[in-house]
TORKOL-4160 file (C-alpha; in steps of 0.2 Angstrom, whole numbers, padded with zeros to 4 digits, m for minus):
145
<pt num="1" X="0036" Y="m0252" Z="m0279"/>
<pt num="2" X="0049" Y="m0238" Z="m0281"/>
<pt num="3" X="0055" Y="m0228" Z="m0266"/>
<pt num="4" X="0052" Y="m0210" Z="m0264"/>
<pt num="5" X="0067" Y="m0198" Z="m0262"/>
<pt num="6" X="0060" Y="m0193" Z="m0244"/>
<pt num="7" X="0060" Y="m0212" Z="m0239"/>
<pt num="8" X="0078" Y="m0214" Z="m0245"/>
<pt num="9" X="0084" Y="m0198" Z="m0236"/>
<pt num="10" X="0076" Y="m0204" Z="m0220"/>
<pt num="11" X="0084" Y="m0222" Z="m0222"/>
<pt num="12" X="0101" Y="m0214" Z="m0225"/>
<pt num="13" X="0099" Y="m0203" Z="m0210"/>
<pt num="14" X="0095" Y="m0219" Z="m0199"/>
<pt num="15" X="0110" Y="m0228" Z="m0206"/>
<pt num="16" X="0121" Y="m0213" Z="m0202"/>
<pt num="17" X="0115" Y="m0214" Z="m0184"/>
<pt num="18" X="0103" Y="m0199" Z="m0182"/>
<pt num="19" X="0092" Y="m0201" Z="m0167"/>
<pt num="20" X="0082" Y="m0185" Z="m0167"/>
<pt num="21" X="0077" Y="m0172" Z="m0180"/>
<pt num="22" X="0072" Y="m0154" Z="m0174"/>
<pt num="23" X="0061" Y="m0143" Z="m0184"/>
<pt num="24" X="0045" Y="m0137" Z="m0191"/>
<pt num="25" X="0034" Y="m0146" Z="m0203"/>
<pt num="26" X="0027" Y="m0137" Z="m0218"/>
<pt num="27" X="0019" Y="m0141" Z="m0235"/>
<pt num="28" X="0036" Y="m0145" Z="m0243"/>
<pt num="29" X="0042" Y="m0156" Z="m0229"/>
<pt num="30" X="0027" Y="m0167" Z="m0228"/>
<pt num="31" X="0034" Y="m0182" Z="m0236"/>
<pt num="32" X="0050" Y="m0181" Z="m0225"/>
<pt num="33" X="0039" Y="m0179" Z="m0210"/>
<pt num="34" X="0029" Y="m0194" Z="m0215"/>
<pt num="35" X="0044" Y="m0206" Z="m0217"/>
<pt num="36" X="0052" Y="m0199" Z="m0201"/>
<pt num="37" X="0036" Y="m0204" Z="m0192"/>
<pt num="38" X="0038" Y="m0222" Z="m0199"/>
<pt num="39" X="0057" Y="m0223" Z="m0194"/>
<pt num="40" X="0067" Y="m0224" Z="m0178"/>
<pt num="41" X="0071" Y="m0205" Z="m0179"/>
<pt num="42" X="0062" Y="m0195" Z="m0166"/>
<pt num="43" X="0054" Y="m0179" Z="m0172"/>
<pt num="44" X="0056" Y="m0164" Z="m0160"/>
<pt num="45" X="0044" Y="m0149" Z="m0165"/>
<pt num="46" X="0051" Y="m0132" Z="m0161"/>
<pt num="47" X="0043" Y="m0115" Z="m0162"/>
<pt num="48" X="0056" Y="m0107" Z="m0173"/>
<pt num="49" X="0069" Y="m0114" Z="m0186"/>
<pt num="50" X="0083" Y="m0105" Z="m0177"/>
<pt num="51" X="0079" Y="m0114" Z="m0161"/>
<pt num="52" X="0079" Y="m0131" Z="m0170"/>
<pt num="53" X="0096" Y="m0127" Z="m0178"/>
<pt num="54" X="0103" Y="m0122" Z="m0161"/>
<pt num="55" X="0095" Y="m0137" Z="m0152"/>
<pt num="56" X="0102" Y="m0150" Z="m0165"/>
<pt num="57" X="0119" Y="m0142" Z="m0165"/>
<pt num="58" X="0120" Y="m0142" Z="m0146"/>
<pt num="59" X="0114" Y="m0161" Z="m0145"/>
<pt num="60" X="0127" Y="m0165" Z="m0158"/>
<pt num="61" X="0141" Y="m0155" Z="m0149"/>
<pt num="62" X="0136" Y="m0164" Z="m0132"/>
<pt num="63" X="0134" Y="m0182" Z="m0139"/>
<pt num="64" X="0146" Y="m0181" Z="m0154"/>
<pt num="65" X="0133" Y="m0190" Z="m0164"/>
<pt num="66" X="0125" Y="m0184" Z="m0180"/>
<pt num="67" X="0109" Y="m0174" Z="m0177"/>
<pt num="68" X="0097" Y="m0167" Z="m0190"/>
<pt num="69" X="0086" Y="m0152" Z="m0191"/>
<pt num="70" X="0073" Y="m0148" Z="m0205"/>
<pt num="71" X="0062" Y="m0135" Z="m0211"/>
<pt num="72" X="0051" Y="m0129" Z="m0226"/>
<pt num="73" X="0055" Y="m0118" Z="m0240"/>
<pt num="74" X="0057" Y="m0099" Z="m0240"/>
<pt num="75" X="0062" Y="m0089" Z="m0225"/>
<pt num="76" X="0061" Y="m0104" Z="m0214"/>
<pt num="77" X="0077" Y="m0111" Z="m0223"/>
<pt num="78" X="0086" Y="m0094" Z="m0220"/>
<pt num="79" X="0082" Y="m0095" Z="m0201"/>
<pt num="80" X="0093" Y="m0110" Z="m0199"/>
<pt num="81" X="0109" Y="m0100" Z="m0204"/>
<pt num="82" X="0114" Y="m0094" Z="m0186"/>
<pt num="83" X="0113" Y="m0112" Z="m0179"/>
<pt num="84" X="0122" Y="m0120" Z="m0194"/>
<pt num="85" X="0136" Y="m0107" Z="m0192"/>
<pt num="86" X="0137" Y="m0111" Z="m0174"/>
<pt num="87" X="0137" Y="m0130" Z="m0177"/>
<pt num="88" X="0151" Y="m0128" Z="m0190"/>
<pt num="89" X="0161" Y="m0117" Z="m0179"/>
<pt num="90" X="0160" Y="m0130" Z="m0165"/>
<pt num="91" X="0163" Y="m0144" Z="m0177"/>
<pt num="92" X="0146" Y="m0152" Z="m0172"/>
<pt num="93" X="0140" Y="m0166" Z="m0184"/>
<pt num="94" X="0124" Y="m0159" Z="m0190"/>
<pt num="95" X="0113" Y="m0160" Z="m0206"/>
<pt num="96" X="0100" Y="m0149" Z="m0212"/>
<pt num="97" X="0085" Y="m0154" Z="m0223"/>
<pt num="98" X="0079" Y="m0138" Z="m0231"/>
<pt num="99" X="0065" Y="m0142" Z="m0243"/>
<pt num="100" X="0060" Y="m0132" Z="m0258"/>
<pt num="101" X="0045" Y="m0129" Z="m0270"/>
<pt num="102" X="0049" Y="m0135" Z="m0288"/>
<pt num="103" X="0040" Y="m0132" Z="m0304"/>
<pt num="104" X="0031" Y="m0117" Z="m0312"/>
<pt num="105" X="0017" Y="m0117" Z="m0300"/>
<pt num="106" X="0020" Y="m0123" Z="m0282"/>
<pt num="107" X="0003" Y="m0126" Z="m0276"/>
<pt num="108" X="m0015" Y="m0125" Z="m0282"/>
<pt num="109" X="m0018" Y="m0117" Z="m0265"/>
<pt num="110" X="m0008" Y="m0102" Z="m0271"/>
<pt num="111" X="m0018" Y="m0096" Z="m0286"/>
<pt num="112" X="m0010" Y="m0079" Z="m0286"/>
<pt num="113" X="0008" Y="m0086" Z="m0286"/>
<pt num="114" X="0019" Y="m0079" Z="m0300"/>
<pt num="115" X="0037" Y="m0086" Z="m0304"/>
<pt num="116" X="0051" Y="m0075" Z="m0300"/>
<pt num="117" X="0055" Y="m0061" Z="m0312"/>
<pt num="118" X="0068" Y="m0066" Z="m0325"/>
<pt num="119" X="0072" Y="m0048" Z="m0329"/>
<pt num="120" X="0089" Y="m0040" Z="m0325"/>
<pt num="121" X="0106" Y="m0048" Z="m0325"/>
<pt num="122" X="0110" Y="m0065" Z="m0319"/>
<pt num="123" X="0122" Y="m0058" Z="m0307"/>
<pt num="124" X="0107" Y="m0051" Z="m0297"/>
<pt num="125" X="0101" Y="m0069" Z="m0294"/>
<pt num="126" X="0114" Y="m0078" Z="m0283"/>
<pt num="127" X="0115" Y="m0097" Z="m0287"/>
<pt num="128" X="0106" Y="m0108" Z="m0275"/>
<pt num="129" X="0112" Y="m0126" Z="m0269"/>
<pt num="130" X="0107" Y="m0139" Z="m0257"/>
<pt num="131" X="0121" Y="m0140" Z="m0244"/>
<pt num="132" X="0123" Y="m0156" Z="m0233"/>
<pt num="133" X="0135" Y="m0158" Z="m0220"/>
<pt num="134" X="0137" Y="m0176" Z="m0214"/>
<pt num="135" X="0152" Y="m0181" Z="m0204"/>
<pt num="136" X="0157" Y="m0198" Z="m0200"/>
<pt num="137" X="0175" Y="m0202" Z="m0199"/>
<pt num="138" X="0178" Y="m0186" Z="m0210"/>
<pt num="139" X="0176" Y="m0168" Z="m0209"/>
<pt num="140" X="0169" Y="m0159" Z="m0224"/>
<pt num="141" X="0155" Y="m0155" Z="m0235"/>
<pt num="142" X="0146" Y="m0164" Z="m0249"/>
<pt num="143" X="0137" Y="m0153" Z="m0262"/>
<pt num="144" X="0122" Y="m0161" Z="m0270"/>
<pt num="145" X="0115" Y="m0153" Z="m0286"/>
């Protein structure tokens, strides 16, 4: 049976030595949460994404080990920014799993959902990337498209 991407991500995190993942579970993160539950990685639920990012960064700074934080799409991903910045500034080994809705219609539970407007110039819509920062014997970033 083929593996799901969520399972592969969790396996890679385990192999990288992640012991804890801080965050909030949401619809777009359910598969990651399911595979985290089956792994050796402990899920630490927080009340706000920013708190999760700061907690993961603090643990990484204190232990020197890779720590993860995760959250669902939309504003939740934006709330990680301050904690990610602080972790980067402190050179703390931390990875963020930011999930996203794909497809023309994200969910049957959102009957009034409409895709974003495509009117206007392309410069009004900044490019979006998934940004991972995994550090083990090197300092840098890997951009996954």
